[in-house]
C-alpha positions as CSV (number, residue, x, y, z in Angstrom):
1,M,2.3,-15.3,-20.0
2,M,4.7,-12.5,-19.1
3,F,3.4,-12.3,-15.6
4,A,3.7,-16.1,-15.2
5,I,7.3,-16.0,-16.3
6,L,8.3,-13.0,-14.1
7,F,6.2,-14.2,-11.1
8,L,8.6,-16.1,-8.9
9,V,7.2,-18.2,-6.1
10,V,9.9,-18.6,-3.6
11,F,9.2,-22.3,-2.9
12,S,9.8,-23.3,-6.5
13,C,13.5,-22.5,-6.6
14,A,15.7,-25.6,-6.9
15,H,18.5,-24.0,-4.8
16,N,16.7,-21.5,-2.7
17,P,18.9,-19.5,-0.3
18,Y,15.8,-18.7,1.7
19,S,14.8,-22.3,2.5
20,K,15.2,-21.7,6.2
21,T,13.1,-18.6,6.4
22,N,10.5,-20.4,4.1
23,H,10.3,-23.1,6.7
24,Q,9.7,-20.5,9.4
25,Y,7.0,-18.9,7.1
26,K,5.2,-22.2,6.9
27,K,5.6,-22.8,10.6
28,Q,4.0,-19.4,11.4
29,L,1.1,-20.2,9.0
30,K,0.5,-23.4,11.0
31,S,0.5,-21.4,14.2
32,L,-2.1,-19.0,12.8
33,S,-4.3,-21.9,11.7
34,K,-4.2,-23.3,15.2
35,T,-5.2,-19.9,16.6
36,I,-8.4,-19.6,14.5
37,K,-9.4,-23.2,15.4
38,H,-10.0,-21.9,18.9
39,Y,-13.3,-20.4,17.6
40,K,-15.1,-20.0,20.9
41,I,-14.2,-16.9,23.0
42,N,-14.2,-17.4,26.7
43,V,-16.3,-14.5,28.0
44,I,-15.4,-13.3,31.5
45,E,-18.1,-14.5,33.8
46,S,-20.5,-11.8,34.9
47,D,-24.0,-11.6,36.3
48,S,-24.9,-9.2,33.5
49,V,-23.9,-11.6,30.7
50,I,-25.8,-14.7,29.8
51,Q,-23.5,-17.1,28.0
52,A,-25.1,-19.4,25.3
53,P,-25.0,-23.1,26.1
54,Y,-23.3,-23.9,22.9
55,F,-21.4,-22.4,20.0
56,V,-23.2,-21.5,16.7
57,G,-21.0,-21.0,13.7
58,T,-22.3,-19.0,10.8
59,T,-21.9,-20.5,7.4
60,N,-21.6,-17.1,5.7
61,F,-18.0,-15.9,5.8
62,N,-14.7,-15.8,4.0
63,L,-11.2,-14.3,4.3
64,R,-10.9,-10.5,4.6
65,K,-9.8,-9.2,1.2
66,P,-7.4,-6.3,0.7
67,N,-9.0,-3.0,-0.3
68,F,-5.8,-0.8,-0.7
69,V,-2.4,-1.0,-2.4
70,I,0.4,0.9,-0.8
71,I,3.5,1.5,-3.0
72,H,7.0,2.0,-1.5
73,H,10.6,2.2,-2.6
74,T,12.9,0.1,-0.6
75,A,15.5,2.8,0.2
76,Q,18.1,0.1,-0.1
77,N,20.7,-0.8,-2.7
78,S,19.6,-4.1,-4.1
79,C,16.8,-6.6,-4.2
80,E,18.9,-9.1,-2.3
81,E,19.4,-6.6,0.5
82,T,15.6,-6.1,0.8
83,L,14.8,-9.8,0.7
84,K,17.3,-10.2,3.6
85,T,15.7,-7.4,5.5
86,F,12.2,-8.9,5.1
87,T,13.4,-12.4,6.2
88,T,15.2,-11.2,9.4
89,D,13.1,-11.3,12.5
90,K,14.6,-8.3,14.3
91,T,13.7,-5.9,11.5
92,Q,10.0,-6.3,12.1
93,V,9.1,-5.1,8.6
94,S,7.7,-6.8,5.5
95,A,5.7,-6.4,2.4
96,H,3.6,-8.7,0.2
97,Y,5.6,-8.1,-3.0
98,V,9.1,-6.9,-3.9
99,I,9.8,-5.9,-7.5
100,C,13.5,-5.9,-8.6
101,K,15.0,-3.5,-11.1
102,D,15.0,-6.3,-13.8
103,G,11.2,-6.7,-13.3
104,T,11.4,-9.9,-11.2
105,I,8.5,-10.1,-8.7
106,Y,8.9,-11.8,-5.4
107,H,5.6,-12.7,-3.7
108,M,6.7,-12.8,0.0
109,L,3.3,-13.0,1.8
110,N,-0.1,-14.3,1.0
111,D,-2.4,-11.4,0.0
112,Y,-4.9,-12.2,2.7
113,L,-2.3,-11.9,5.5
114,R,-1.3,-8.7,7.2
115,A,2.2,-7.4,6.3
116,W,4.1,-4.9,8.4
117,Q,4.6,-2.2,5.8
118,A,2.3,0.8,6.4
119,G,3.4,1.6,10.0
120,I,1.8,4.6,11.8
121,S,-0.4,5.9,9.1
122,K,-3.8,7.4,8.3
123,W,-5.9,7.8,5.1
124,G,-9.3,9.2,5.3
125,N,-10.7,7.7,8.5
126,L,-8.5,4.6,8.4
127,T,-5.7,4.3,10.9
128,D,-4.7,0.7,10.5
129,L,-3.8,0.5,6.8
130,N,-1.8,-2.7,7.4
131,S,-5.0,-4.6,8.0
132,S,-6.7,-3.6,4.7
133,S,-3.8,-3.2,2.3
134,I,-1.3,-4.9,0.1
135,G,2.3,-3.5,0.3
136,I,4.5,-3.4,-2.8
137,E,8.2,-2.5,-2.5
138,L,10.2,-1.4,-5.5
139,D,13.9,-1.9,-5.4
140,N,15.1,1.7,-5.5
141,N,17.2,3.8,-3.2
142,G,15.0,6.8,-3.6
143,F,17.5,8.9,-5.6
144,E,17.2,7.2,-9.0
145,P,14.6,6.7,-11.7
146,F,12.6,3.4,-11.7
147,S,13.5,1.0,-14.5
148,E,11.2,0.4,-17.4
149,M,11.1,-3.3,-16.7
150,Q,10.2,-2.7,-13.1
151,I,7.3,-0.4,-13.9
152,R,6.1,-2.8,-16.6
153,S,6.0,-5.6,-14.0
154,L,4.3,-3.4,-11.5
155,L,1.5,-2.5,-13.9
156,V,0.9,-6.2,-14.6
157,L,0.8,-6.9,-10.9
158,L,-1.5,-4.0,-10.1
159,D,-3.9,-5.1,-12.9
160,T,-3.9,-8.6,-11.3
161,L,-4.6,-7.3,-7.8
162,K,-7.3,-4.9,-9.0
163,T,-9.1,-7.6,-10.9
164,N,-8.8,-10.2,-8.1
165,Y,-9.9,-8.0,-5.2
166,L,-11.9,-5.3,-7.0
167,I,-9.7,-2.6,-5.5
168,P,-11.2,0.9,-6.2
169,T,-9.2,3.2,-8.5
170,A,-8.7,5.8,-5.7
171,N,-7.1,3.2,-3.4
172,F,-3.8,2.9,-5.1
173,I,-1.6,5.2,-3.0
174,G,2.0,5.8,-1.8
175,H,3.6,5.4,1.6
176,A,4.2,9.2,1.7
177,D,0.5,9.8,1.2
178,I,-0.6,7.8,4.3
179,A,2.4,8.9,6.5
180,P,2.9,12.7,5.8
181,G,6.0,14.0,7.4
182,R,7.3,10.5,8.2
183,K,7.7,8.9,4.8
184,V,8.7,10.1,1.3
185,D,8.3,6.9,-0.7
186,P,7.9,6.2,-3.5
187,S,10.1,9.1,-4.5
188,V,9.6,12.0,-6.9
189,F,10.7,9.7,-9.7
190,F,7.7,7.5,-9.4
191,P,5.3,7.7,-12.5
192,W,2.0,8.3,-10.8
193,E,0.5,9.8,-13.9
194,Q,1.3,6.7,-15.9
195,L,-0.4,4.5,-13.3
196,A,-3.5,6.7,-13.2
197,G,-3.7,6.3,-17.0
198,R,-4.1,2.6,-16.4
199,G,-6.7,3.0,-13.6
200,F,-4.4,2.8,-10.6
201,G,-5.0,6.1,-8.7
202,F,-6.4,9.4,-9.9
203,W,-4.6,12.2,-11.7
204,Y,-5.7,15.7,-12.6
205,G,-6.8,16.9,-16.0
206,D,-5.9,20.0,-18.0
207,T,-6.0,22.9,-15.6
208,T,-5.8,25.7,-18.2
209,L,-9.5,26.5,-18.2
210,I,-10.2,25.7,-14.6
211,T,-11.5,28.6,-12.5
212,V,-11.3,28.0,-8.8
213,P,-14.4,29.2,-6.9
214,P,-13.8,32.0,-4.4
215,N,-15.0,29.8,-1.5
216,F,-12.7,26.9,-2.4
217,N,-10.8,25.5,0.6
218,H,-7.6,23.7,-0.3
219,L,-7.3,22.1,3.1
220,D,-10.7,20.6,2.8
221,A,-9.7,19.3,-0.7
222,L,-6.6,17.6,0.8
223,R,-8.8,16.0,3.4
224,I,-11.3,14.8,0.8
225,I,-8.5,13.2,-1.2
226,G,-7.5,11.3,2.0
227,Y,-4.6,13.2,3.6
228,N,-4.2,13.3,7.3
229,M,-4.6,17.0,8.2
230,K,-3.1,16.9,11.7
231,D,0.0,18.5,10.3
232,T,-1.1,20.6,7.3
233,S,2.5,21.4,6.3
234,A,3.3,17.7,6.1
235,A,0.1,17.0,4.2
236,I,0.9,19.7,1.6
237,R,4.4,18.3,1.2
238,S,3.1,14.7,0.6
239,Y,0.6,16.1,-2.0
240,K,3.4,18.1,-3.7
241,L,5.6,15.0,-3.9
242,H,2.8,12.9,-5.4
243,F,1.1,15.3,-7.8
244,A,3.7,18.1,-8.4
245,K,7.0,16.2,-8.3
246,D,8.2,18.8,-5.8
247,T,10.2,17.6,-2.8
248,L,10.9,20.9,-1.2
249,S,7.9,23.3,-1.2
250,R,5.2,23.2,1.5
251,V,3.4,26.1,0.0
252,L,0.5,25.9,-2.4
253,N,0.6,28.1,-5.5
254,P,-2.3,28.9,-7.9
255,T,-1.6,25.9,-10.1
256,D,-1.8,23.6,-7.0
257,E,-5.2,25.2,-6.2
258,K,-6.5,24.2,-9.6
259,I,-5.1,20.7,-9.3
260,L,-6.7,20.2,-5.9
261,Y,-10.0,21.6,-7.1
262,D,-10.0,19.1,-10.0
263,L,-8.8,16.2,-7.8
264,S,-11.3,16.8,-5.0
265,K,-14.1,16.3,-7.5
266,K,-12.7,12.9,-8.5
267,Y,-12.4,11.7,-4.9
268,Q,-15.9,12.8,-3.8
């Protein structure tokens, strides 16, 4: 019930200031539907290719479902500012959901469609996260705590997405995780441990009694978790932001070694 009340579908507003961009949204959907109607690809004629005399359509298919959730902060000063950014053609940026400070959720793009939110990114062996993820933007300038109502709505939304699409626990990550050195969102204020407690991402356990093996390689551990190791310093910084609430250091200490050892076993 709470989710139904908070979940605002933009088309349902009586006096919607975004009616023009909603019209453009529906127009683009129609254009996409026309594109997929052209089901037969015209293969370039070649002596080495034998083209079939007719099209044979399989009956076993569906839409591609999302497998990751990428969490951002907007780095803007209001929900209204973000909505305007995501409904302006020249910005070339979007997300599936925007969550305001008061907990209001705007669903801006169908979950099966590809938003422009991850940018140049890499997680594990994946280099096109936009094609396999749902992007969630939290109204936050990056220098302030997230509101309780905002996180409450986020948890309800994440639970819905995980249930609907069977998204693995490990696949709830941040923009900074997939774009080390380029992005820092969601900020150090984001409650990753709280999310992990609800099954959205992993967190480490008590490290007091952990003994790190002599042959442990912390760079391999970062790679196992998913970080892009092209720039090891940037990868360490993104790890520290997520798991150590540290925005400055790019050096791993003994506690980090224990955390990485524990986390690497969860991600294997």
